[in-house]
Wavefront OBJ file of the C-alpha trace (Angstrom):
o trace
v 19.622 6.700 162.387
v 21.863 4.297 161.096
v 23.466 6.743 158.384
v 23.891 9.176 161.087
v 26.005 6.619 163.342
v 27.777 5.528 160.337
v 29.053 8.971 159.142
v 30.101 9.774 162.819
v 32.070 6.391 163.149
v 33.447 7.020 159.586
v 34.565 10.653 160.793
v 36.058 9.363 164.100
v 38.002 6.608 162.097
v 39.420 9.245 159.534
v 40.371 11.520 162.068
v 42.259 8.927 164.227
v 44.097 7.867 161.240
v 45.269 11.567 160.234
v 46.036 12.189 163.817
v 48.323 9.046 163.938
v 50.034 9.581 160.529
v 50.304 13.403 160.781
v 50.730 13.721 164.461
v 53.829 15.985 164.534
v 52.327 18.343 162.282
v 49.075 18.492 164.238
v 50.558 19.426 167.541
v 53.270 21.526 165.822
v 55.917 20.470 168.797
v 59.452 21.327 168.617
v 61.912 19.437 171.075
v 63.614 21.212 173.412
v 66.765 19.684 172.370
v 66.426 21.248 168.863
v 65.585 24.548 169.890
v 68.420 24.553 172.289
v 70.712 23.380 169.379
v 69.287 26.089 167.331
v 69.809 28.825 169.797
v 73.412 27.733 170.359
v 74.055 28.159 166.466
v 72.741 31.324 166.420
v 74.625 32.630 169.345
v 77.981 31.303 167.735
v 77.158 32.983 164.139
v 76.410 36.375 165.969
v 80.063 35.989 168.013
v 81.602 35.064 164.794
v 80.357 38.057 163.096
v 80.968 40.307 165.720
v 84.580 39.353 166.307
v 85.255 39.198 162.306
v 85.074 42.734 161.788
v 87.528 43.871 164.234
v 90.150 41.132 163.287
v 89.629 42.193 159.431
v 90.161 45.812 160.360
v 93.254 44.830 162.334
v 94.520 42.956 159.586
v 94.106 45.285 156.944
v 95.498 47.744 159.195
v 98.663 45.655 159.714
v 98.858 45.329 155.752
v 98.782 48.948 155.523
v 101.368 49.846 157.958
v 103.601 46.954 156.436
v 103.439 48.789 152.822
v 103.614 52.222 154.231
v 106.853 51.138 156.710
v 108.686 48.976 154.058
v 111.344 51.127 152.872
v 111.543 49.798 149.515
v 111.685 46.468 150.405
v 109.867 44.269 147.763
v 109.066 41.442 149.987
v 107.640 43.404 152.662
v 105.185 45.328 149.800
v 104.025 42.038 148.646
v 103.435 40.816 151.983
v 101.302 43.671 152.930
v 99.309 43.449 149.767
v 98.732 39.735 150.064
v 97.607 40.392 153.783
v 95.154 42.986 152.860
v 93.826 41.068 149.959
v 93.339 37.854 152.198
v 91.611 39.747 154.908
v 89.261 41.342 152.851
v 88.515 38.050 151.054
v 87.990 36.248 154.486
v 85.637 38.924 155.657
v 83.680 38.842 152.562
v 83.510 35.185 152.856
v 82.146 35.425 156.170
v 79.478 37.937 155.406
v 78.517 35.782 152.219
v 77.929 32.693 154.393
v 75.860 34.706 157.000
v 73.734 35.753 153.991
v 73.434 32.269 152.704
v 72.257 31.228 156.435
v 69.795 33.926 156.479
v 68.335 33.045 153.209
v 68.260 29.332 154.143
v 66.390 30.222 157.416
v 63.778 32.456 155.558
v 63.158 29.673 153.273
v 62.612 27.192 155.992
l 1 2 3 4 5 6 7 8 9 10 11 12 13 14 15 16 17 18 19 20 21 22 23 24 25 26 27 28 29 30 31 32 33 34 35 36 37 38 39 40 41 42 43 44 45 46 47 48 49 50 51 52 53 54 55 56 57 58 59 60 61 62 63 64 65 66 67 68 69 70 71 72 73 74 75 76 77 78 79 80 81 82 83 84 85 86 87 88 89 90 91 92 93 94 95 96 97 98 99 100 101 102 103 104 105 106 107 108
């Protein structure tokens, strides 16, 4: 009888120690502020992706029209090429950041 009471007491002590030390993992609770911030960042990321595609298309179109209607002006041709190149690099950078963020989210 004493052994049974000793085992029960030992189990209760160990379980209370684990509950105190690892309480946040046991209950798996996420604070409301963290979930609100996470949702806000997800909304901001989706808006940036939605706005970057048309912005890149407008910039590339502007660069193409600048090249076509330059009428031989070398400075306008260079400016048009620079606009096209920089807008494509910027759009690729935004897509790469989205890819990196989704890879980090999958790891967490």
